Each structure stands twice: as C-alpha cells, then as structure tokens.
Chimera marker file (.cmm) of the C-alpha trace (Angstrom):
<marker_set name="trace">
<marker id="1" x="-0.004" y="0.003" z="0.024" r="1" g="1" b="0" radius="0.5"/>
<marker id="2" x="2.900" y="2.330" z="0.841" r="1" g="1" b="0" radius="0.5"/>
<marker id="3" x="4.569" y="1.597" z="-2.396" r="1" g="1" b="0" radius="0.5"/>
<marker id="4" x="1.402" y="2.494" z="-4.247" r="1" g="1" b="0" radius="0.5"/>
<marker id="5" x="0.873" y="5.678" z="-2.659" r="1" g="1" b="0" radius="0.5"/>
<marker id="6" x="4.252" y="6.776" z="-3.325" r="1" g="1" b="0" radius="0.5"/>
<marker id="7" x="4.002" y="6.050" z="-6.927" r="1" g="1" b="0" radius="0.5"/>
<marker id="8" x="0.862" y="7.800" z="-7.063" r="1" g="1" b="0" radius="0.5"/>
<marker id="9" x="2.147" y="10.684" z="-4.975" r="1" g="1" b="0" radius="0.5"/>
<marker id="10" x="5.411" y="10.943" z="-7.486" r="1" g="1" b="0" radius="0.5"/>
<marker id="11" x="3.007" y="11.042" z="-10.453" r="1" g="1" b="0" radius="0.5"/>
<marker id="12" x="0.790" y="13.678" z="-9.244" r="1" g="1" b="0" radius="0.5"/>
<marker id="13" x="2.925" y="15.827" z="-7.161" r="1" g="1" b="0" radius="0.5"/>
<marker id="14" x="6.354" y="16.111" z="-9.101" r="1" g="1" b="0" radius="0.5"/>
<marker id="15" x="5.646" y="17.602" z="-12.563" r="1" g="1" b="0" radius="0.5"/>
<marker id="16" x="9.084" y="16.658" z="-14.070" r="1" g="1" b="0" radius="0.5"/>
<marker id="17" x="8.513" y="13.049" z="-12.657" r="1" g="1" b="0" radius="0.5"/>
<marker id="18" x="4.816" y="13.219" z="-13.992" r="1" g="1" b="0" radius="0.5"/>
<marker id="19" x="5.838" y="14.099" z="-17.850" r="1" g="1" b="0" radius="0.5"/>
<marker id="20" x="8.642" y="11.257" z="-17.793" r="1" g="1" b="0" radius="0.5"/>
<marker id="21" x="6.205" y="8.676" z="-15.869" r="1" g="1" b="0" radius="0.5"/>
<marker id="22" x="3.114" y="9.520" z="-18.116" r="1" g="1" b="0" radius="0.5"/>
<marker id="23" x="5.131" y="9.003" z="-21.240" r="1" g="1" b="0" radius="0.5"/>
<marker id="24" x="6.327" y="5.609" z="-19.938" r="1" g="1" b="0" radius="0.5"/>
<marker id="25" x="2.787" y="4.695" z="-18.626" r="1" g="1" b="0" radius="0.5"/>
<marker id="26" x="1.062" y="5.744" z="-22.051" r="1" g="1" b="0" radius="0.5"/>
<marker id="27" x="3.518" y="3.526" z="-23.715" r="1" g="1" b="0" radius="0.5"/>
<marker id="28" x="2.983" y="0.498" z="-21.345" r="1" g="1" b="0" radius="0.5"/>
<marker id="29" x="-1.007" y="1.410" z="-21.841" r="1" g="1" b="0" radius="0.5"/>
<marker id="30" x="-0.691" y="1.440" z="-25.777" r="1" g="1" b="0" radius="0.5"/>
<marker id="31" x="1.291" y="-1.591" z="-25.777" r="1" g="1" b="0" radius="0.5"/>
<marker id="32" x="-0.499" y="-3.862" z="-23.482" r="1" g="1" b="0" radius="0.5"/>
<marker id="33" x="-4.216" y="-2.264" z="-22.974" r="1" g="1" b="0" radius="0.5"/>
<marker id="34" x="-5.151" y="0.056" z="-25.874" r="1" g="1" b="0" radius="0.5"/>
<marker id="35" x="-6.221" y="-2.945" z="-28.040" r="1" g="1" b="0" radius="0.5"/>
<marker id="36" x="-9.108" y="-3.392" z="-26.001" r="1" g="1" b="0" radius="0.5"/>
<marker id="37" x="-9.350" y="0.032" z="-23.921" r="1" g="1" b="0" radius="0.5"/>
<marker id="38" x="-8.465" y="2.703" z="-26.789" r="1" g="1" b="0" radius="0.5"/>
<marker id="39" x="-9.470" y="6.035" z="-25.339" r="1" g="1" b="0" radius="0.5"/>
<marker id="40" x="-10.731" y="4.379" z="-22.099" r="1" g="1" b="0" radius="0.5"/>
<marker id="41" x="-13.222" y="2.362" z="-23.815" r="1" g="1" b="0" radius="0.5"/>
<marker id="42" x="-13.910" y="-1.189" z="-24.071" r="1" g="1" b="0" radius="0.5"/>
<marker id="43" x="-14.210" y="-2.945" z="-27.315" r="1" g="1" b="0" radius="0.5"/>
<marker id="44" x="-15.340" y="-6.601" z="-25.838" r="1" g="1" b="0" radius="0.5"/>
<marker id="45" x="-17.966" y="-4.911" z="-23.172" r="1" g="1" b="0" radius="0.5"/>
<marker id="46" x="-18.964" y="-1.305" z="-24.059" r="1" g="1" b="0" radius="0.5"/>
<marker id="47" x="-20.342" y="-0.561" z="-20.436" r="1" g="1" b="0" radius="0.5"/>
<marker id="48" x="-17.104" y="-1.565" z="-18.639" r="1" g="1" b="0" radius="0.5"/>
<marker id="49" x="-15.125" y="1.504" z="-19.671" r="1" g="1" b="0" radius="0.5"/>
<marker id="50" x="-11.934" y="2.910" z="-17.782" r="1" g="1" b="0" radius="0.5"/>
<marker id="51" x="-13.899" y="5.905" z="-17.180" r="1" g="1" b="0" radius="0.5"/>
<marker id="52" x="-14.557" y="7.263" z="-13.902" r="1" g="1" b="0" radius="0.5"/>
<marker id="53" x="-18.340" y="6.301" z="-13.692" r="1" g="1" b="0" radius="0.5"/>
<marker id="54" x="-17.624" y="2.687" z="-14.740" r="1" g="1" b="0" radius="0.5"/>
<marker id="55" x="-14.454" y="2.055" z="-12.753" r="1" g="1" b="0" radius="0.5"/>
<marker id="56" x="-16.671" y="3.025" z="-9.819" r="1" g="1" b="0" radius="0.5"/>
<marker id="57" x="-19.426" y="0.620" z="-10.855" r="1" g="1" b="0" radius="0.5"/>
<marker id="58" x="-17.650" y="-2.395" z="-12.051" r="1" g="1" b="0" radius="0.5"/>
<marker id="59" x="-14.125" y="-2.605" z="-10.023" r="1" g="1" b="0" radius="0.5"/>
<marker id="60" x="-15.215" y="-4.690" z="-7.013" r="1" g="1" b="0" radius="0.5"/>
<marker id="61" x="-11.711" y="-4.554" z="-4.993" r="1" g="1" b="0" radius="0.5"/>
<marker id="62" x="-10.965" y="-2.399" z="-2.361" r="1" g="1" b="0" radius="0.5"/>
<marker id="63" x="-12.585" y="1.080" z="-2.773" r="1" g="1" b="0" radius="0.5"/>
<marker id="64" x="-13.851" y="0.477" z="-6.218" r="1" g="1" b="0" radius="0.5"/>
<marker id="65" x="-12.612" y="3.727" z="-7.820" r="1" g="1" b="0" radius="0.5"/>
<marker id="66" x="-9.095" y="3.436" z="-6.212" r="1" g="1" b="0" radius="0.5"/>
<marker id="67" x="-5.720" y="3.035" z="-7.683" r="1" g="1" b="0" radius="0.5"/>
<marker id="68" x="-5.519" y="0.004" z="-5.436" r="1" g="1" b="0" radius="0.5"/>
<marker id="69" x="-8.619" y="-1.252" z="-7.248" r="1" g="1" b="0" radius="0.5"/>
<marker id="70" x="-7.192" y="-0.798" z="-10.630" r="1" g="1" b="0" radius="0.5"/>
<marker id="71" x="-3.709" y="-2.226" z="-9.583" r="1" g="1" b="0" radius="0.5"/>
<marker id="72" x="-5.544" y="-5.550" z="-8.512" r="1" g="1" b="0" radius="0.5"/>
<marker id="73" x="-7.525" y="-5.655" z="-11.664" r="1" g="1" b="0" radius="0.5"/>
<marker id="74" x="-4.280" y="-5.142" z="-14.116" r="1" g="1" b="0" radius="0.5"/>
<marker id="75" x="-2.413" y="-7.689" z="-11.901" r="1" g="1" b="0" radius="0.5"/>
<marker id="76" x="-5.172" y="-10.314" z="-11.726" r="1" g="1" b="0" radius="0.5"/>
<marker id="77" x="-7.260" y="-9.960" z="-14.540" r="1" g="1" b="0" radius="0.5"/>
<marker id="78" x="-10.820" y="-10.760" z="-14.715" r="1" g="1" b="0" radius="0.5"/>
<marker id="79" x="-13.442" y="-12.416" z="-16.919" r="1" g="1" b="0" radius="0.5"/>
<marker id="80" x="-12.284" y="-11.830" z="-20.538" r="1" g="1" b="0" radius="0.5"/>
<marker id="81" x="-9.457" y="-9.287" z="-19.271" r="1" g="1" b="0" radius="0.5"/>
<marker id="82" x="-6.226" y="-11.430" z="-18.821" r="1" g="1" b="0" radius="0.5"/>
<marker id="83" x="-4.038" y="-10.974" z="-15.923" r="1" g="1" b="0" radius="0.5"/>
<marker id="84" x="-0.769" y="-8.942" z="-16.181" r="1" g="1" b="0" radius="0.5"/>
<marker id="85" x="1.132" y="-9.921" z="-13.368" r="1" g="1" b="0" radius="0.5"/>
<marker id="86" x="3.327" y="-12.249" z="-15.373" r="1" g="1" b="0" radius="0.5"/>
<marker id="87" x="3.879" y="-9.950" z="-18.295" r="1" g="1" b="0" radius="0.5"/>
<marker id="88" x="4.395" y="-6.307" z="-16.821" r="1" g="1" b="0" radius="0.5"/>
<marker id="89" x="7.056" y="-5.708" z="-13.755" r="1" g="1" b="0" radius="0.5"/>
<marker id="90" x="5.337" y="-4.301" z="-10.540" r="1" g="1" b="0" radius="0.5"/>
<marker id="91" x="6.869" y="-0.876" z="-11.534" r="1" g="1" b="0" radius="0.5"/>
<marker id="92" x="5.147" y="-0.861" z="-15.087" r="1" g="1" b="0" radius="0.5"/>
<marker id="93" x="1.787" y="-2.188" z="-13.412" r="1" g="1" b="0" radius="0.5"/>
<marker id="94" x="1.921" y="0.686" z="-11.099" r="1" g="1" b="0" radius="0.5"/>
<marker id="95" x="2.655" y="2.950" z="-13.739" r="1" g="1" b="0" radius="0.5"/>
<marker id="96" x="-0.351" y="2.062" z="-15.965" r="1" g="1" b="0" radius="0.5"/>
<marker id="97" x="-2.619" y="1.934" z="-12.916" r="1" g="1" b="0" radius="0.5"/>
<marker id="98" x="-1.773" y="5.242" z="-12.077" r="1" g="1" b="0" radius="0.5"/>
<marker id="99" x="-2.094" y="6.516" z="-15.608" r="1" g="1" b="0" radius="0.5"/>
<marker id="100" x="-5.615" y="4.946" z="-15.800" r="1" g="1" b="0" radius="0.5"/>
<marker id="101" x="-6.576" y="6.659" z="-12.737" r="1" g="1" b="0" radius="0.5"/>
<marker id="102" x="-5.255" y="9.984" z="-13.992" r="1" g="1" b="0" radius="0.5"/>
<marker id="103" x="-7.058" y="9.492" z="-17.379" r="1" g="1" b="0" radius="0.5"/>
<marker id="104" x="-10.156" y="8.586" z="-15.766" r="1" g="1" b="0" radius="0.5"/>
<marker id="105" x="-10.070" y="11.481" z="-13.229" r="1" g="1" b="0" radius="0.5"/>
<marker id="106" x="-9.700" y="13.762" z="-16.395" r="1" g="1" b="0" radius="0.5"/>
<marker id="107" x="-12.355" y="12.003" z="-18.212" r="1" g="1" b="0" radius="0.5"/>
<marker id="108" x="-10.271" y="10.315" z="-21.130" r="1" g="1" b="0" radius="0.5"/>
<link id1="1" id2="2" r="1" g="1" b="0" radius="0.2"/>
<link id1="2" id2="3" r="1" g="1" b="0" radius="0.2"/>
<link id1="3" id2="4" r="1" g="1" b="0" radius="0.2"/>
<link id1="4" id2="5" r="1" g="1" b="0" radius="0.2"/>
<link id1="5" id2="6" r="1" g="1" b="0" radius="0.2"/>
<link id1="6" id2="7" r="1" g="1" b="0" radius="0.2"/>
<link id1="7" id2="8" r="1" g="1" b="0" radius="0.2"/>
<link id1="8" id2="9" r="1" g="1" b="0" radius="0.2"/>
<link id1="9" id2="10" r="1" g="1" b="0" radius="0.2"/>
<link id1="10" id2="11" r="1" g="1" b="0" radius="0.2"/>
<link id1="11" id2="12" r="1" g="1" b="0" radius="0.2"/>
<link id1="12" id2="13" r="1" g="1" b="0" radius="0.2"/>
<link id1="13" id2="14" r="1" g="1" b="0" radius="0.2"/>
<link id1="14" id2="15" r="1" g="1" b="0" radius="0.2"/>
<link id1="15" id2="16" r="1" g="1" b="0" radius="0.2"/>
<link id1="16" id2="17" r="1" g="1" b="0" radius="0.2"/>
<link id1="17" id2="18" r="1" g="1" b="0" radius="0.2"/>
<link id1="18" id2="19" r="1" g="1" b="0" radius="0.2"/>
<link id1="19" id2="20" r="1" g="1" b="0" radius="0.2"/>
<link id1="20" id2="21" r="1" g="1" b="0" radius="0.2"/>
<link id1="21" id2="22" r="1" g="1" b="0" radius="0.2"/>
<link id1="22" id2="23" r="1" g="1" b="0" radius="0.2"/>
<link id1="23" id2="24" r="1" g="1" b="0" radius="0.2"/>
<link id1="24" id2="25" r="1" g="1" b="0" radius="0.2"/>
<link id1="25" id2="26" r="1" g="1" b="0" radius="0.2"/>
<link id1="26" id2="27" r="1" g="1" b="0" radius="0.2"/>
<link id1="27" id2="28" r="1" g="1" b="0" radius="0.2"/>
<link id1="28" id2="29" r="1" g="1" b="0" radius="0.2"/>
<link id1="29" id2="30" r="1" g="1" b="0" radius="0.2"/>
<link id1="30" id2="31" r="1" g="1" b="0" radius="0.2"/>
<link id1="31" id2="32" r="1" g="1" b="0" radius="0.2"/>
<link id1="32" id2="33" r="1" g="1" b="0" radius="0.2"/>
<link id1="33" id2="34" r="1" g="1" b="0" radius="0.2"/>
<link id1="34" id2="35" r="1" g="1" b="0" radius="0.2"/>
<link id1="35" id2="36" r="1" g="1" b="0" radius="0.2"/>
<link id1="36" id2="37" r="1" g="1" b="0" radius="0.2"/>
<link id1="37" id2="38" r="1" g="1" b="0" radius="0.2"/>
<link id1="38" id2="39" r="1" g="1" b="0" radius="0.2"/>
<link id1="39" id2="40" r="1" g="1" b="0" radius="0.2"/>
<link id1="40" id2="41" r="1" g="1" b="0" radius="0.2"/>
<link id1="41" id2="42" r="1" g="1" b="0" radius="0.2"/>
<link id1="42" id2="43" r="1" g="1" b="0" radius="0.2"/>
<link id1="43" id2="44" r="1" g="1" b="0" radius="0.2"/>
<link id1="44" id2="45" r="1" g="1" b="0" radius="0.2"/>
<link id1="45" id2="46" r="1" g="1" b="0" radius="0.2"/>
<link id1="46" id2="47" r="1" g="1" b="0" radius="0.2"/>
<link id1="47" id2="48" r="1" g="1" b="0" radius="0.2"/>
<link id1="48" id2="49" r="1" g="1" b="0" radius="0.2"/>
<link id1="49" id2="50" r="1" g="1" b="0" radius="0.2"/>
<link id1="50" id2="51" r="1" g="1" b="0" radius="0.2"/>
<link id1="51" id2="52" r="1" g="1" b="0" radius="0.2"/>
<link id1="52" id2="53" r="1" g="1" b="0" radius="0.2"/>
<link id1="53" id2="54" r="1" g="1" b="0" radius="0.2"/>
<link id1="54" id2="55" r="1" g="1" b="0" radius="0.2"/>
<link id1="55" id2="56" r="1" g="1" b="0" radius="0.2"/>
<link id1="56" id2="57" r="1" g="1" b="0" radius="0.2"/>
<link id1="57" id2="58" r="1" g="1" b="0" radius="0.2"/>
<link id1="58" id2="59" r="1" g="1" b="0" radius="0.2"/>
<link id1="59" id2="60" r="1" g="1" b="0" radius="0.2"/>
<link id1="60" id2="61" r="1" g="1" b="0" radius="0.2"/>
<link id1="61" id2="62" r="1" g="1" b="0" radius="0.2"/>
<link id1="62" id2="63" r="1" g="1" b="0" radius="0.2"/>
<link id1="63" id2="64" r="1" g="1" b="0" radius="0.2"/>
<link id1="64" id2="65" r="1" g="1" b="0" radius="0.2"/>
<link id1="65" id2="66" r="1" g="1" b="0" radius="0.2"/>
<link id1="66" id2="67" r="1" g="1" b="0" radius="0.2"/>
<link id1="67" id2="68" r="1" g="1" b="0" radius="0.2"/>
<link id1="68" id2="69" r="1" g="1" b="0" radius="0.2"/>
<link id1="69" id2="70" r="1" g="1" b="0" radius="0.2"/>
<link id1="70" id2="71" r="1" g="1" b="0" radius="0.2"/>
<link id1="71" id2="72" r="1" g="1" b="0" radius="0.2"/>
<link id1="72" id2="73" r="1" g="1" b="0" radius="0.2"/>
<link id1="73" id2="74" r="1" g="1" b="0" radius="0.2"/>
<link id1="74" id2="75" r="1" g="1" b="0" radius="0.2"/>
<link id1="75" id2="76" r="1" g="1" b="0" radius="0.2"/>
<link id1="76" id2="77" r="1" g="1" b="0" radius="0.2"/>
<link id1="77" id2="78" r="1" g="1" b="0" radius="0.2"/>
<link id1="78" id2="79" r="1" g="1" b="0" radius="0.2"/>
<link id1="79" id2="80" r="1" g="1" b="0" radius="0.2"/>
<link id1="80" id2="81" r="1" g="1" b="0" radius="0.2"/>
<link id1="81" id2="82" r="1" g="1" b="0" radius="0.2"/>
<link id1="82" id2="83" r="1" g="1" b="0" radius="0.2"/>
<link id1="83" id2="84" r="1" g="1" b="0" radius="0.2"/>
<link id1="84" id2="85" r="1" g="1" b="0" radius="0.2"/>
<link id1="85" id2="86" r="1" g="1" b="0" radius="0.2"/>
<link id1="86" id2="87" r="1" g="1" b="0" radius="0.2"/>
<link id1="87" id2="88" r="1" g="1" b="0" radius="0.2"/>
<link id1="88" id2="89" r="1" g="1" b="0" radius="0.2"/>
<link id1="89" id2="90" r="1" g="1" b="0" radius="0.2"/>
<link id1="90" id2="91" r="1" g="1" b="0" radius="0.2"/>
<link id1="91" id2="92" r="1" g="1" b="0" radius="0.2"/>
<link id1="92" id2="93" r="1" g="1" b="0" radius="0.2"/>
<link id1="93" id2="94" r="1" g="1" b="0" radius="0.2"/>
<link id1="94" id2="95" r="1" g="1" b="0" radius="0.2"/>
<link id1="95" id2="96" r="1" g="1" b="0" radius="0.2"/>
<link id1="96" id2="97" r="1" g="1" b="0" radius="0.2"/>
<link id1="97" id2="98" r="1" g="1" b="0" radius="0.2"/>
<link id1="98" id2="99" r="1" g="1" b="0" radius="0.2"/>
<link id1="99" id2="100" r="1" g="1" b="0" radius="0.2"/>
<link id1="100" id2="101" r="1" g="1" b="0" radius="0.2"/>
<link id1="101" id2="102" r="1" g="1" b="0" radius="0.2"/>
<link id1="102" id2="103" r="1" g="1" b="0" radius="0.2"/>
<link id1="103" id2="104" r="1" g="1" b="0" radius="0.2"/>
<link id1="104" id2="105" r="1" g="1" b="0" radius="0.2"/>
<link id1="105" id2="106" r="1" g="1" b="0" radius="0.2"/>
<link id1="106" id2="107" r="1" g="1" b="0" radius="0.2"/>
<link id1="107" id2="108" r="1" g="1" b="0" radius="0.2"/>
</marker_set>
C-alpha cells in the first residue's frame, strides 16, 4: 500500500516526474491495454470502460474507484481481461494503473 501511495504521489505531485512517468505509462498502456481499451473505452464489453463512472461501478476490490482496485485488476485480470502480473513488472503495473486513474479523473 505504501509503495502504491508513493508511486501515485510521484505521478501527481512532482511535475517533471509526471511528464516522464506519463510518457512511459502511456507506452505501457498502448502496448498492453489499448487494443481493448482505446481511449478509455472497452471493445469487448462497451459498458465496462475505464471512465470514472464505470470504474466506480465495475471494479469490486478495495474502494472501487481507487488506484488499488485498478492495480488489482491489472495484476489479476477478471473474466475476459487477462492478468498482467506475469507480463508486466510491478513498476509497470503501478505506472499503468496510475495512468488509468489519472486519465479517468481527467475524463479520458
């Protein structure tokens, strides 16, 4: 939990780190997630997008619209979504989860 909060703090509070981390996170997202979630959407199940309202409704771990829930989903997958815990490093998962959280907050 502390690592998650620190990673999120770095992405939100430190502008130079934000720029560098966002670029890397965007690359990770585009390489691994965008085929199903382009622009925050969902090509398989249209209502289960990465938009804030959908995250609040469909993520069922922790506080449903929290970064922890996003990390859990990325790591473990669910239904049609594959697990990425064996494909991405812990740092990459944190970065992409923070990216998704940030983009959802911004409305994609």
